[in-house]
Structure formats: C-alpha cells, structure tokens
C-alpha positions in Angstrom: -6.2 53.8 -50.1 -2.4 53.8 -49.1 -3.8 56.0 -46.0 -5.9 53.1 -45.2 -3.2 50.4 -45.5 -1.2 52.5 -43.0 -4.0 52.7 -40.7 -4.8 49.4 -40.8 -1.2 48.4 -40.7 -0.9 50.4 -37.1 -4.0 48.7 -35.7 -2.0 45.3 -36.6 1.2 46.2 -34.8 -1.2 47.7 -31.9 -3.0 44.0 -31.2 -0.2 42.6 -31.7 1.9 44.1 -28.7 -1.5 44.0 -26.9 -1.0 40.4 -27.0 2.6 39.5 -25.6 1.9 41.7 -22.9 2.0 39.6 -19.6 -1.7 39.2 -18.1 -2.9 41.2 -14.8 -1.6 38.8 -11.8 -5.1 37.3 -10.2 -5.8 38.0 -6.8 -3.3 35.1 -4.7 -2.8 36.1 -1.6 0.7 36.4 -1.8 2.6 39.8 -1.1 4.3 41.3 -4.1 7.0 40.2 -5.6 6.7 36.8 -3.9 5.5 33.6 -5.5 2.1 31.8 -4.5 2.0 28.3 -3.2 0.7 27.5 -6.5 3.1 29.0 -8.4 5.8 27.2 -6.2 4.3 23.9 -6.7 4.0 24.6 -10.6 7.9 25.5 -10.3 9.2 22.1 -8.7 6.4 20.5 -10.9 6.9 22.1 -14.2 3.1 22.1 -14.6 1.0 25.4 -15.0 -0.3 27.1 -12.4 -4.0 26.2 -12.9 -6.3 25.0 -10.6 -6.8 22.7 -13.1 -3.5 20.9 -12.4 -3.6 19.7 -8.9 -0.4 19.8 -6.7 1.9 17.4 -6.7 4.3 16.7 -3.8 7.7 15.2 -4.5 9.6 12.4 -1.8 13.2 13.2 -2.1 14.7 9.9 -0.7 17.3 10.3 2.1 19.9 7.0 3.2 18.4 7.0 6.4 20.3 4.1 8.6 19.0 2.3 11.5 21.5 0.7 14.1 20.2 -1.5 16.8 23.0 -2.6 19.1 24.2 -3.7 22.4 27.0 -2.4 24.5 29.4 -4.8 27.0 32.1 -4.0 29.6 35.0 -6.5 29.9 33.5 -8.5 32.3 30.8 -9.3 29.5 28.1 -7.3 31.1 25.4 -5.3 29.2 26.1 -1.7 29.8 23.5 0.6 29.8 24.1 4.5 30.5 25.5 5.6 27.6 25.0 8.4 25.2 25.7 9.6 21.7 28.7 11.4 22.6 30.4 7.8 23.7 30.1 6.9 20.1 31.7 7.5 17.2 30.5 6.2 13.4 31.8 5.2 10.1 31.1 4.1 6.9 33.6 3.2 4.5 35.5 4.7 6.9 34.0 8.0 6.7 32.7 9.6 9.1 28.9 10.4 9.8 27.1 12.8 12.5 24.8 10.6 14.1 21.3 11.8 13.7 19.5 10.2 16.0 20.1 8.4 19.9 18.2 6.4 22.3 18.1 3.2 24.3 15.4 1.0 23.2 13.4 -1.2 25.2 10.1 -1.9 23.2 10.5 -2.4 20.2 7.9 -4.4 18.4 10.0 -8.1 17.6 9.4 -9.9 14.9 11.2 -13.2 15.7 11.7 -16.1 13.1 12.9 -19.5 14.9 14.6 -21.9 12.6 15.0 -25.3 14.4 17.8 -28.3 12.3 15.6 -31.2 12.0 18.3 -33.3 10.5 19.3 -36.8 11.9 22.2 -35.2 13.2 20.2 -33.3 16.0 17.8 -36.3 16.3 18.9 -37.2 20.5 18.6 -33.3 21.1 15.5 -32.5 19.6 13.3 -32.7 22.5 15.1 -29.8 24.1 15.4 -27.9 21.4 11.5 -28.0 21.6 11.4 -27.2 25.2 13.5 -24.2 25.6 12.1 -22.3 22.2 8.7 -22.9 23.2 9.8 -21.2 26.9 11.0 -18.6 25.3 8.3 -17.3 22.9 6.4 -17.4 25.7 8.5 -15.5 28.0 9.1 -13.1 24.7 5.9 -12.4 22.9 3.9 -9.9 23.7 0.5 -11.0 22.9 -0.7 -7.7 20.2 2.8 -6.2 20.0 5.5 -9.1 19.0 4.7 -12.0 16.2 6.8 -15.0 15.4 7.1 -17.7 13.0 8.7 -21.0 13.1 10.6 -22.9 10.3 11.6 -26.4 10.3 14.4 -27.6 8.3 16.2 -30.8 6.9 16.6 -31.2 3.2 14.3 -27.5 2.8 12.6 -25.3 5.0 9.1 -26.1 6.2 6.7 -22.9 7.1 5.7 -24.9 10.5 3.3 -21.6 11.6 3.3 -18.3 10.0 3.4 -14.6 12.1 1.0 -15.0 15.3 1.5 -13.3 18.4 -0.3 -17.0 20.0 2.3 -18.3 21.9 0.2 -21.6 22.3 -0.3 -21.7 18.5 3.3 -21.9 18.0 4.3 -24.5 20.2 1.8 -27.0 19.1 3.9 -26.5 15.5 7.3 -26.4 17.4 6.4 -29.8 19.3 5.1 -31.7 16.1 8.7 -31.3 15.1 10.4 -34.9 14.0 14.1 -35.5 13.0 15.5 -37.3 9.9 17.4 -36.1 6.6 20.1 -33.7 5.5 20.8 -30.1 6.5 19.5 -27.3 4.8 20.7 -24.2 6.9 21.7 -22.1 4.3 18.5 -22.8 3.0 16.9 -22.2 5.7 17.3 -18.8 6.2 17.9 -17.7 3.0 13.9 -18.6 2.9 12.8 -17.0 6.4 14.7 -13.7 5.7 13.5 -13.3 1.9 9.3 -14.5 2.7 9.2 -13.5 5.8 11.6 -11.0 6.9 12.5 -8.9 3.3 9.7 -6.1 3.6 9.4 -2.8 1.3 9.1 -0.3 2.2 10.6 -0.4 5.6 7.6 -0.6 8.2 7.1 1.9 10.2 7.5 1.8 13.6 10.7 0.5 13.0 11.2 -3.4 13.8 13.8 -5.6 15.4 13.9 -8.1 13.4 15.6 -11.4 14.8 16.1 -14.9 14.1 16.8 -17.8 16.2 18.9 -20.2 14.8 19.1 -23.8 16.6 21.9 -26.2 14.5 25.0 -27.9 14.1 25.9 -25.6 10.8 27.5 -28.1 9.3 25.3 -28.0 5.7 24.8 -30.4 3.2 21.9 -30.1 1.4 21.3 -26.1 0.3 21.5 -24.8 -3.1 22.2 -21.5 -1.9 25.7 -20.7 -0.5 26.7 -19.0 2.5 26.9 -15.7 1.5 23.9 -15.7 -0.4 22.3 -16.8 3.1 24.1 -14.1 4.5 23.8 -11.6 2.0 19.3 -11.9 2.3 19.9 -11.6 6.0 21.6 -8.7 5.4 18.7 -7.2 3.1 16.5 -7.6 5.5 18.0 -5.8 8.1 17.6 -9.3 10.4 20.0 -10.0 13.4 21.0 -13.8 14.0 21.4 -15.2 16.8 22.7 -18.8 17.2 22.7 -22.2 19.3 25.1 -24.5 18.7 23.7 -28.2 18.9 27.0 -30.1 18.8 28.0 -31.2 21.9 31.5 -32.7 21.1 33.4 -30.2 23.4 36.0 -29.5 20.1 35.3 -26.7 17.6 33.6 -27.9 14.3 33.0 -26.3 11.0 29.9 -25.7 11.4 30.0 -24.0 15.0 32.6 -20.9 12.9 29.3 -21.0 10.2 27.2 -20.3 13.2 29.2 -17.7 14.6 29.7 -16.1 11.1 26.3 -15.5 10.9 25.9 -14.3 14.2 28.5 -11.7 14.0 27.9 -10.4 10.7 24.6 -9.7 11.5 24.8 -8.1 15.0 23.9 -11.1 16.8 25.3 -13.4 19.1 26.8 -17.4 18.9 25.6 -19.4 21.9 27.9 -23.2 22.1 25.9 -24.8 25.1 27.9 -27.9 26.4 24.9 -29.2 27.8 21.3 -29.7 26.3 19.7 -27.7 29.3 22.1 -24.6 29.1 19.5 -24.1 25.8 17.4 -22.4 28.5 20.2 -20.5 30.0 20.8 -18.9 26.1 17.4 -18.6 25.6 16.6 -16.2 28.2 20.2 -14.5 27.3 19.0 -13.6 24.0 15.5 -12.6 25.7 17.4 -10.2 27.6 19.7 -8.6 25.0 16.3 -8.1 23.0 15.3 -5.1 26.1 18.6 -4.0 26.2 19.0 -2.2 23.1 20.9 1.0 22.0 19.1 2.8 18.7 21.1 4.9 16.7 20.2 6.6 13.1 22.2 8.9 10.7 21.7 9.7 7.2 24.4 8.6 4.5 27.3 11.1 3.3 26.8 8.8 0.3 24.1 9.9 -1.9 24.5 7.4 -4.4 21.6 5.1 -5.0 24.1 2.1 -6.0 23.1 -1.3 -4.6 26.6 -2.0 -2.5 27.6 -3.0 0.3 28.2 0.0 2.9 30.7 -1.0 5.8 29.2 -0.1 9.3 32.2 0.9 11.9 30.8 2.1 15.2 33.5 2.8 17.9 33.2 3.7 21.8 35.2 7.0 22.7 36.1 4.7 25.8 38.1 2.1 26.2 37.6 -1.7 27.2 34.0 -1.8 25.9 33.0 -4.2 22.9 29.9 -3.3 20.3 27.6 -5.2 18.9 26.1 -4.4 15.6 25.8 -5.4 12.6 29.0 -5.0 10.1 27.1 -3.2 7.1 24.0 -2.6 4.8 23.0 -2.7 1.7 22.4 0.8 0.3 19.1 1.6 -2.1 18.9 0.5 -5.2 16.9 3.6 -6.9 
C-alpha cells in the first residue's frame, strides 16, 4: 500500500509541474524574441492576446496650439515674405519650438457679423447695413466659406444662421431696425458660444472671425466684458471691431472695442465718416487673405483648463505682429 501511495504522489507532482509549464507558442509570424502585433496591443491595453479580444487603439492627447497672425512694418504695410526662422515664440515666458509654419491665404472662413441696432446708431444704420452686405458679397466663397448675422440691442437675435448664400445674408441684414439699449457683451458671448465653439476642433482648421459694428457702450448685458472675451478666446475667435462713434473724441466704448480686437488678434477701426465703413470692411477682407499660420506642441502637458499667455516676436526690429495673446488649455 505504501508503494502504491508513493506512485500516486509522484504522478500528482508530475501533473502539477506540467500544468505550470508555458504552452508552446502559436504560429504568429513574429520573429523569435519579439512580440506579435496582437501581443503588443495586449501589453498596451491589459487584455489577453487572443483573437476574441478586439484591438484597442489608444489616443494620446497632444497640446497642439494653432496661431494665425499678420505682420506689419513701420508704415503699417503687411509683410508677406517672412519664414519660420524670423520668429521667436513663448508660452507663459517659456520658449516653444515652432513645428509648423506657412502662409495662409486659403483657409475656410466662418464669419459672424454682429450689428448694433440700439437707438444710439439709428442715423448710421443704413451705411452699416450696405457696407456689411458688400463685404460678404466680396468675401464669401460658395462651398467653402460660411457666415451668420446677429443683430443686438437689449438682447442678441440670430437673423440668419450659417450659410454661403450672400443674398440670404443681405436680406436678413437689410431687415434690421434700430431701437432699444445695447447688450454688446451678451451678443459676443452668445455668438461665440453658440456658433463658434467647436468640439472637437474642426478639420481642416477654420479661420473663425467676428466683425462687430457698435459704439461699444454696453448698458444691458447680463454677462461681463471679461466673460465675453473669455468665450471668444475659448472659441479661437478673432474679433474685428468697427466703431460707430463719430464724435472725434475717444470714448469708453472705443476702448472696449479696441480691447476685444487686440486680445483676440484682430483690429479695431474708427472711421470718421459713415462712408469710410466700406474701406474698413475691405481692409478686413484683405487681412483674411494675408495671414501667417504656425503651430507648436506646448511644453506644458497639463490638461488643467488654464489660460496660457502667448508671446510671438520677430527676430528683426520694426515689425508689429497682430495675433491672439493666449489660449485656454484643454481641461481633460
């Protein structure tokens, strides 16, 4: 009996050792000592390397930041012959490496026209309407660019949603009537949030532009100026402003319009006479076709949703850059 018990014990130990040995590798096409593609995917995902488990692709977010800008010389002429080596870039005062650089003359445009229809601009409304209509007719490329129109007095009103039909936009703008107070900040906040804040970011990259025609004297908004500016920056919207102030004296409203433009990489215009509006719109159209574009991968990898300041400089002196002053980092 003891002999039979010993034989049974030896057989049990042998079976246990065999169960612990690795199985012979299946034919996978992978060279000896290397993992097969399925095995590599299994290491990344934590799943067993079997055909019953689908391959999982892991997407690693990259903080790629796009910056569109124009450059002018001392005589306020646009400079169009610069290269990547002519620029230095900083984020929160830390140097950044420019990974992409190009001249951008053909980006698809998304344009918002915001027209102040408060009582304060009643006498100039007709000139504003016609100048905006001419601008859209000359700028919009059917099938590529799109625009929408918003009127605002006490509150913003969407007159025409995104379209590439300049006639539809013209009909909407010609129907404007003046009356009421001025809710400028609410109008900018509404247009940026509802019409220009895209998730995920669009491909190909879009040039998002807002043109605001107003005296800048807000007296009705629920949102603050900083809230409106923050929403524009989150939407990567470049704001061009055209003041309706014809007094010849700079007002608080003019300062507001200038800040919206400078903080987002646009420009503020102060036409002295109503007929100068057409020239301002033409200048905006020309700038939209005379841009530089650069991109960089931020060295700050945190996805904390904070505002990051951008400083773009030219190596040579005497040139002025018109660009946004920062962006909001992703929050996740």
